[in-house]
Backbone as a ProteinNet text record, in pm:
[ID]
protein_1_A
[PRIMARY]
MFGLSVEEAAKLHGHKGPWLVLGYKAGKRAKEILKPESEHDLYCIVKTPLKTPYTCAIDGIQAVSGCTLGKLSIEIKDSSLEETTYLFIDRRNNKRVEFKLRTDVPKLIDELYEKYGLERTAEIIESEDICKLFKEKLYD
[TERTIARY]
11617.5	11659.2	11808.6	11879.3	12022.8	12052.4	12176	12221.9	12255	12343.1	12386.4	12301.2	12299.4	12236.7	12327.4	12275.7	12357.8	12473.4	12451.5	12559.1	12669	12629.2	12726.7	12800.6	12728.3	12790.8	12896.8	12867.4	12963.2	13088.1	13069.3	13184.5	13269.1	13204.2	13274.5	13354.3	13290.7	13349.8	13456	13437	13531.9	13471.9	13364.3	13291.3	13156.8	13069.6	12937.4	12937	12944.6	12943.5	12822.8	12796.2	12676.9	12675.1	12790.9	12793.3	12771.5	12823.9	12794.1	12644	12583.2	12439.2	12359.1	12403.1	12332.6	12328.2	12443.7	12447.5	12361.9	12367.1	12288.6	12138.9	12094.7	11952.3	11905.3	11987.4	11950.2	11941.2	12039.3	12036.6	11919.4	11889.2	11775	11643.9	11629.7	11507.4	11497.1	11608.7	11607.5	11556.6	11598.4	11551.7	11401.4	11351.3	11207.8	11127.9	11179.1	11108.1	11121.5	11244	11269.3	11246.1	11246.6	11219.8	11304.4	11436.7	11521.7	11504.8	11517.8	11503.6	11636.1	11746	11877	11976.7	12093.9	12199.2	12258.8	12213.8	12263.1	12171	12054.8	11955.9	11985.4	12049.1	12069.2	12206.2	12207.2	12329.4	12318.6	12428.3	12424.6	12531.8	12492.7	12586.7	12590.9	12707.7	12728.4	12803	12745.7	12812.4	12836.1	12964.4	13001.7	13144.5	13180.1	13321.3	13406	13516.4	13600.6	13700	13643.6	13723.7	13635.4	13702.3	13628	13585.8	13475.2	13388.4	13281.4	13273.3	13163.2	13162.2	13281.2	13290.3	13250.8	13239	13194.9	13055.3	12975.7	12841.6	12847.6	12954.7	12969.9	12968.9	13034.9	13034.8	12894.8	12819.7	12681.6	12595.9	12614.4	12540.2	12575.3	12704.1	12747.1	12692.6	12699.5	12660.2	12513.5	12427.3	12283.7	12225.8	12281.7	12216.2	12266.9	12387	12447	12518.1	12514.4	12589.8	12732.5	12825.2	12961.2	13064.4	13180	13291.7	13335.6	13335.8	13379	13292.3	13162.7	13071.6	13058.7	13131.5	13123.7	12979.3	12905.6	12766.8	12749.2	12860.5	12856.6	12961.3	12922	13009.8	13023.6	13144.7	13171.9	13218.5	13151.9	13188.3	13211.2	13316.7	13347.8	13245.8	13199.2	13108.8	13125.8	13059.3	13059.6	12967.3	12986.2	12900.8	12755.3	12733.2	12597.5	12528.2	12603.8	12547.7	12552.7	12568.5	12575.7	12444.2	12452.4	12334.9	12373.2	12275.3	12289.3	12174.5	12208.9	12109.1	12113.7	12000.3	11988.8	11904.7	11953.5	11887.1	11858.3	11733.3	11697.1	11726.4	11822.5	11864.6	11756.1	11660	11555.8	11459.6	11429.2	11326.5	11366.7	11488.8	11543.9	11472.5	11392.3	11330.3	11441.7	11432.2	11539.6	11484.1	11562	11529.8	11657	11643.2	11757.7	11736.4	11843.5	11843.5	11944.6	11893.2	11979.9	11988.1	12110	12131.3	12080.2	12000.1	11951	12069.1	12068.5	12184.7	12216.3	12118.8	12143	12199.4	12202.9	12244.6	12392.5	12485.6	12625.8	12649.3	12585.8	12599.6	12538.6	12423.6	12359.6	12451.7	12512	12604.3	12722.6	12779.1	12891.9	12853.6	12736	12689.7	12665	12601.2	12575.7	12706.3	12801.4	12931.2	13003.3	13001.7	13066.4	13002.1	12872	12797.8	12800.6	12787.5	12765.3	12873.3	12957.6	13056.2	13003	13090.5	13063.2	12945.7	12949.7	12848.4	12708.8	12696.1	12564.2	12511.9	12598.6	12556.8	12503.5	12571.8	12525	12388.1	12367.7	12237.9	12126.7	12156.4	12056.1	12021	12120.4	12096	12019.6	12053.7	11984.2	11836	11801.8	11662	11583.9	11654.2	11589.3	11509.5	11396.4	11316.5	11396.2	11397	11479.3	11441.2	11315.7	11273.6	11333.1	11383.4	11450.5	11598.8	11648.6	11789	11810.1	11714.2	11725.9	11599.7	11618.4	11507.2	11502.9	11391.6	11377.3	11300.3	11352.7	11286.1	11284.1	11165.9	11147.1	11129.1	11202.9	11191.8	11140.3	11034.9	10983.5	11040
3841.9	3980.5	3990.4	4067.6	4084.7	4174.1	4169.5	4253.3	4169.6	4223.4	4156.6	4200.5	4118.4	4158.3	4260.5	4328.1	4425.4	4355.5	4232.2	4156.2	4122.3	4083.9	4055.5	4183.2	4294.7	4423.5	4457.1	4429.5	4454.9	4367.5	4242.9	4155.6	4209.9	4253.2	4310.9	4434.6	4517.2	4644.8	4626.3	4527.1	4501.9	4519.5	4595	4612.1	4676.9	4671.9	4733.1	4866	4973.1	5106.6	5185.7	5299.1	5377.2	5433.8	5469.1	5524.9	5415.6	5296.9	5182.3	5158.8	5160.4	5136.6	5246.2	5371.3	5480.1	5454.3	5421.5	5392.3	5272.7	5170.8	5050.2	5082.9	5159.4	5193.4	5273.1	5366.9	5446.6	5357.9	5269.4	5179.3	5083.5	5032.2	4940.9	5012.5	5134.2	5212.3	5248.5	5280.4	5310.7	5191.5	5072.2	4950.7	4931.2	4961.4	4949.6	5044.5	5164.1	5266.8	5243.5	5220.7	5212.7	5073.8	4971.7	4833.5	4787.5	4794.6	4747.1	4597.1	4553.5	4411.1	4337.3	4408.7	4345.2	4444	4392.6	4475.5	4572.8	4566.9	4658.7	4779	4778.9	4884.2	5016.2	5010.7	5132	5194.7	5325.8	5406.1	5498.1	5521.2	5603.2	5711.1	5831	5941.8	5975.2	5956.8	5982.3	6113.6	6205.3	6331.1	6330.3	6327.4	6316.4	6365	6403.2	6433.7	6309.1	6327.4	6213.8	6180.3	6139.1	6091	6003	5912.5	5827.4	5911.1	5880.5	5764.8	5783.9	5903.9	5936.3	5847.3	5813.2	5727.6	5582.8	5546.1	5409.4	5381.7	5486.3	5470.5	5411.9	5440.9	5391.2	5239.1	5175.7	5029	4975.3	5042.6	5000.7	5011.6	5120.8	5140.9	5032	5006.8	4905.4	4767.1	4733.3	4599.8	4569.1	4665.9	4638.8	4672.1	4773.2	4823.5	4763	4705.4	4658	4767.5	4891.2	5001.2	4988.3	4948.6	4922.7	4995.7	5014.8	5076.7	4988.8	4857.2	4765.3	4772.6	4795.6	4808	4952.5	5040.9	5185	5235.7	5183.9	5226.3	5308.6	5356.7	5448.1	5556.8	5677.7	5793.5	5862.8	5894.3	5955.2	6099.4	6193.8	6335	6392.3	6471	6535.7	6646.1	6653.3	6761.5	6788	6888.3	6914.8	6814.6	6798.3	6707.7	6753.1	6883.3	6938.8	6910.3	6880.7	6853.3	6705	6617.8	6474.4	6424.8	6369.6	6312.9	6185.7	6097.6	5974.4	5973.8	5987	5991.4	5859.9	5792	5665.4	5688.2	5638.4	5655.9	5518.9	5497.8	5375.1	5398.2	5326.1	5346.3	5308.1	5226.9	5182.7	5295.5	5382	5483.9	5623.1	5636.2	5761.4	5812.1	5727.5	5762.8	5772.5	5872.4	5896.6	5919.2	5877.8	5908.8	5956.4	6065.7	6126.4	6121.9	6088.3	6087.8	6192	6297.8	6403.2	6382.1	6366.9	6343.1	6462.3	6435.2	6543.1	6602.3	6732.6	6802.1	6762.1	6712.4	6674.3	6532.7	6454.3	6313.6	6297.2	6368.7	6351.4	6378.5	6482.4	6513.3	6400.7	6350.8	6239.8	6118	6085.5	5971.6	5992.8	6112.6	6142.2	6125.7	6176.2	6165.5	6019.9	5944.6	5802.6	5725.5	5756.6	5689	5713.3	5836.9	5870.6	5794.6	5777.8	5714.6	5561.6	5506	5361.8	5286.1	5354.7	5286.6	5255.7	5198.3	5178.9	5085.6	4964.7	4864.8	4904	4952.8	4992.3	5112.6	5204.9	5320	5272	5177.6	5121.8	5056.5	4984.3	4919.6	5023	5130.6	5236.4	5300	5331.1	5390.2	5291.5	5164.6	5062	5055	5074.7	5064.3	5194.3	5301.6	5431.6	5436.2	5502.6	5522.1	5606.7	5566.7	5634.8	5782.1	5816.1	5956.1	6045.8	5988.2	6067	6086.1	6011.7	6019.3	6099.2	6088.7	6149.5	6225.1	6327	6386.8	6313.5	6253.3	6170.6	6249.7	6248.1	6319.2	6230.7	6210.7	6128	6217.6	6184.1	6255.2	6156.4	6193.5	6105.3	6143.2
5765.3	5748.3	5779.1	5701.6	5717.8	5838	5881.8	5992.2	6114.1	6195.3	6316.6	6435.3	6540	6665.8	6733.9	6833.1	6905.2	6977.2	7022.4	7086.5	6985.6	6864.4	6758.8	6717.6	6715	6683.5	6788	6914.1	7020.9	7005.5	6963.3	6939	6823.8	6718.3	6604	6647	6726.6	6769.1	6877.6	6960.9	7069.6	7207.5	7217.5	7343.4	7312.3	7411.1	7395.4	7469.8	7393.6	7451.1	7404.6	7467.4	7434.3	7292.5	7239	7103.3	6998.9	7021.8	6934.8	6933.6	7051.8	7064.6	6994.5	7004.3	6933.9	6783.4	6725.7	6582.2	6547.5	6631.5	6608.9	6609.7	6710.1	6720.4	6598.7	6552.1	6434.8	6310.8	6291.7	6176.7	6179.6	6297	6311.1	6279	6331.7	6305.6	6157	6094.1	5950	5871.2	5910.1	5841.9	5861.7	5981	6007.9	5919.7	5900.2	5823.3	5673.2	5626	5481.8	5423.7	5507.5	5465.7	5346.6	5359.4	5249.2	5230.1	5106.3	5075.9	5087.8	5071.9	5083.9	5143.5	5176.1	5234	5133.1	5008.7	4905	4883.7	4947	4921.6	4991.7	5106.4	5185.4	5163.1	5175	5173.8	5295.4	5364.6	5484.9	5479.8	5520.3	5536.4	5685.4	5743.9	5886.3	5900.8	5976.3	6009	6159.1	6197.8	6338.9	6357.2	6478.1	6499.9	6471.6	6403.3	6365.1	6476.3	6589.9	6702.1	6790	6859.2	6950.8	7071.6	7131.4	7113	7006.1	6946.7	6855.1	6731	6681.3	6562.4	6591	6716.2	6750.2	6694.2	6679.9	6622.6	6481.5	6410.3	6273.5	6270.4	6367	6372.1	6399.1	6484.1	6508.9	6384.1	6310.6	6185.8	6085.1	6067.4	5970.9	6007	6135.8	6180.6	6153.8	6174	6162.2	6024.7	5957.5	5835.7	5706.1	5709.3	5585.1	5508.3	5558.4	5498.4	5549.4	5462.6	5508	5423.5	5484.2	5412.5	5296.6	5317.1	5211.6	5086.8	5103.9	4989.2	4941.6	5007.5	4976.7	4985.5	5081.9	5100.4	5228.1	5280.3	5393.9	5368.8	5400	5380.9	5516.2	5552.6	5682.2	5660	5728.2	5717.2	5856	5868.9	5995.5	6022.2	6145.3	6184.5	6332.8	6380.3	6524	6593.1	6721.4	6797.9	6791.8	6790.9	6785.9	6652.9	6550	6416.8	6380.2	6477.7	6450.5	6392	6270.4	6203.9	6129.8	6119.8	6042.9	5941.7	5813.8	5707.2	5630.6	5623.7	5550.8	5426.3	5314	5184.6	5126.5	5085.4	5015.5	4867.5	4814.2	4675	4574.7	4615.7	4522.4	4487.7	4585.6	4563.2	4613.5	4662.7	4714.3	4840.3	4903.5	5030.2	5134	5222.8	5318.3	5458.6	5557	5696	5764	5837.4	5904.9	6055.8	6126	6270.9	6318	6379.2	6433.3	6583.7	6631.6	6773.7	6854.6	6954	7041	7117.8	7136.3	7192.1	7336.1	7410.1	7548.8	7563.7	7457.4	7466.4	7502.4	7440.6	7480.8	7629.6	7682.3	7824.9	7909	7868	7937.6	7941.4	7828.4	7821.9	7915.9	7915.7	8004.2	8151.3	8187.7	8326.4	8365.9	8277.2	8305	8316.8	8230.4	8232.4	8365.4	8410.1	8537.8	8653.8	8647.4	8756.5	8749.9	8626.8	8612.4	8535.6	8461.4	8379	8239.8	8159	8016.2	7987.7	8040.4	8004.9	8050.5	8173.2	8222.5	8144.9	8109.8	8028.5	7894.1	7831.9	7704.5	7720.6	7830.2	7855.5	7871.6	7941.6	7960.3	7826.8	7745.5	7613.6	7525	7534.6	7454.9	7490.9	7617.4	7660	7640.4	7608.1	7590.7	7460.2	7463	7342.2	7243.6	7118.8	7017.8	7001.6	7024.1	7008.9	7116.9	7225	7328.4	7297.4	7198	7159.7	7031.2	6939.5	6806.9	6768.5	6685.5	6612	6479.9	6449.4	6328.8	6223.7	6100.4	5991.5	5868.2	5812.3	5694.1	5572.3	5465.8	5338.3	5235.1	5165.2	5057	4922.6
[MASK]
++++++++++++++++++++++++++++++++++++++++++++++++++++++++++++++++++++++++++++++++++++++++++++++++++++++++++++++++++++++++++++++++++++++++++++

Protein backbone atom coordinates (compact mmCIF):
# COMPACT_ATOMS: atom_id res chain seq x y z
CA MET A 1 0.00 0.00 0.00
CA PHE A 2 1.28 3.47 -0.87
CA GLY A 3 1.92 6.21 1.66
CA LEU A 4 4.52 7.06 4.25
CA SER A 5 4.57 6.09 7.92
CA VAL A 6 3.91 8.82 10.45
CA GLU A 7 7.64 8.80 11.29
CA GLU A 8 8.50 9.30 7.60
CA ALA A 9 5.88 12.07 7.41
CA ALA A 10 7.58 13.78 10.35
CA LYS A 11 10.94 13.59 8.55
CA LEU A 12 9.38 15.08 5.43
CA HIS A 13 7.75 17.85 7.46
CA GLY A 14 10.73 18.53 9.71
CA HIS A 15 9.21 17.49 13.04
CA LYS A 16 6.34 15.52 14.50
CA GLY A 17 3.69 17.93 15.70
CA PRO A 18 0.02 17.54 16.59
CA TRP A 19 -1.31 19.20 13.43
CA LEU A 20 0.83 16.97 11.19
CA VAL A 21 -0.57 13.99 13.10
CA LEU A 22 -4.16 15.24 12.69
CA GLY A 23 -3.77 15.41 8.91
CA TYR A 24 -2.05 12.04 8.88
CA LYS A 25 -4.82 10.38 10.92
CA ALA A 26 -7.53 11.80 8.64
CA GLY A 27 -5.69 10.66 5.49
CA LYS A 28 -5.07 7.21 6.90
CA ARG A 29 -8.73 6.82 7.90
CA ALA A 30 -9.85 8.03 4.46
CA LYS A 31 -7.74 5.28 2.88
CA GLU A 32 -9.32 2.69 5.20
CA ILE A 33 -12.82 3.80 4.21
CA LEU A 34 -12.38 4.54 0.49
CA LYS A 35 -9.84 1.77 -0.25
CA PRO A 36 -7.99 3.47 -3.12
CA GLU A 37 -6.02 1.13 -5.35
CA SER A 38 -3.29 3.63 -6.18
CA GLU A 39 -1.96 7.03 -5.18
CA HIS A 40 -3.87 8.51 -8.14
CA ASP A 41 -7.35 7.53 -6.93
CA LEU A 42 -7.84 10.10 -4.18
CA TYR A 43 -8.41 13.84 -4.35
CA CYS A 44 -8.50 15.97 -1.20
CA ILE A 45 -9.97 19.38 -0.43
CA VAL A 46 -8.48 20.92 2.71
CA LYS A 47 -10.30 23.82 4.34
CA THR A 48 -8.17 25.38 7.09
CA PRO A 49 -6.73 28.68 8.17
CA LEU A 50 -3.77 29.41 5.89
CA LYS A 51 -1.19 29.77 8.65
CA THR A 52 0.92 27.51 10.76
CA PRO A 53 0.41 25.34 12.71
CA TYR A 54 -2.92 24.52 11.02
CA THR A 55 -1.38 24.05 7.56
CA CYS A 56 0.98 21.42 8.99
CA ALA A 57 -1.92 18.98 8.62
CA ILE A 58 -1.51 19.30 4.85
CA ASP A 59 1.89 17.59 5.00
CA GLY A 60 0.38 14.74 7.01
CA ILE A 61 -2.40 14.35 4.45
CA GLN A 62 0.03 14.37 1.53
CA ALA A 63 2.40 11.89 3.17
CA VAL A 64 -0.17 9.20 3.86
CA SER A 65 -2.86 9.66 1.20
CA GLY A 66 -0.92 10.29 -2.00
CA CYS A 67 -2.92 13.50 -2.51
CA THR A 68 -0.10 15.90 -3.34
CA LEU A 69 0.43 19.39 -4.67
CA GLY A 70 2.76 18.02 -7.35
CA LYS A 71 0.01 15.78 -8.76
CA LEU A 72 -2.57 18.53 -8.31
CA SER A 73 -4.66 16.08 -6.30
CA ILE A 74 -5.01 18.32 -3.26
CA GLU A 75 -6.76 21.67 -3.08
CA ILE A 76 -6.21 24.10 -0.24
CA LYS A 77 -8.90 26.62 0.75
CA ASP A 78 -8.72 29.26 3.46
CA SER A 79 -11.33 28.91 6.18
CA SER A 80 -11.86 29.67 9.83
CA LEU A 81 -10.48 27.28 12.42
CA GLU A 82 -14.06 26.36 13.36
CA GLU A 83 -14.72 25.24 9.76
CA THR A 84 -11.58 23.11 9.34
CA THR A 85 -12.46 20.09 7.18
CA TYR A 86 -10.59 17.54 5.12
CA LEU A 87 -12.70 16.07 2.30
CA PHE A 88 -11.37 13.01 0.46
CA ILE A 89 -12.90 11.97 -2.86
CA ASP A 90 -12.35 8.64 -4.60
CA ARG A 91 -12.07 9.59 -8.27
CA ARG A 92 -13.07 6.08 -9.38
CA ASN A 93 -16.60 6.20 -7.97
CA ASN A 94 -17.01 9.71 -6.47
CA LYS A 95 -17.42 8.22 -2.98
CA ARG A 96 -16.41 10.84 -0.41
CA VAL A 97 -15.54 11.03 3.26
CA GLU A 98 -15.27 14.28 5.18
CA PHE A 99 -13.47 14.90 8.45
CA LYS A 100 -14.62 18.02 10.30
CA LEU A 101 -12.34 18.99 13.14
CA ARG A 102 -14.19 18.98 16.45
CA THR A 103 -14.36 22.50 17.88
CA ASP A 104 -12.67 21.56 21.16
CA VAL A 105 -9.56 20.05 19.50
CA PRO A 106 -7.55 23.26 18.91
CA LYS A 107 -7.99 24.25 22.56
CA LEU A 108 -7.03 20.73 23.66
CA ILE A 109 -3.87 20.90 21.54
CA ASP A 110 -2.96 24.30 23.00
CA GLU A 111 -3.46 23.04 26.56
CA LEU A 112 -1.44 19.87 25.94
CA TYR A 113 1.33 21.89 24.29
CA GLU A 114 1.59 24.23 27.27
CA LYS A 115 1.78 21.28 29.65
CA TYR A 116 3.87 18.75 27.70
CA GLY A 117 5.52 20.42 24.71
CA LEU A 118 5.39 19.61 21.01
CA GLU A 119 6.47 15.96 20.79
CA ARG A 120 4.42 14.66 23.70
CA THR A 121 1.36 16.56 22.45
CA ALA A 122 1.79 14.90 19.04
CA GLU A 123 2.04 11.48 20.73
CA ILE A 124 -1.16 12.10 22.69
CA ILE A 125 -3.03 13.19 19.56
CA GLU A 126 -1.63 10.19 17.67
CA SER A 127 -3.00 7.80 20.32
CA GLU A 128 -6.41 9.50 20.48
CA ASP A 129 -9.38 7.81 18.82
CA ILE A 130 -10.16 9.62 15.57
CA CYS A 131 -13.84 10.02 16.50
CA LYS A 132 -12.76 12.26 19.40
CA LEU A 133 -10.86 14.51 16.98
CA PHE A 134 -13.18 14.65 13.96
CA LYS A 135 -16.80 14.33 12.97
CA GLU A 136 -16.70 11.82 10.13
CA LYS A 137 -19.29 11.86 7.35
CA LEU A 138 -19.47 9.43 4.44
CA TYR A 139 -21.14 10.39 1.16
CA ASP A 140 -22.00 7.68 -1.38
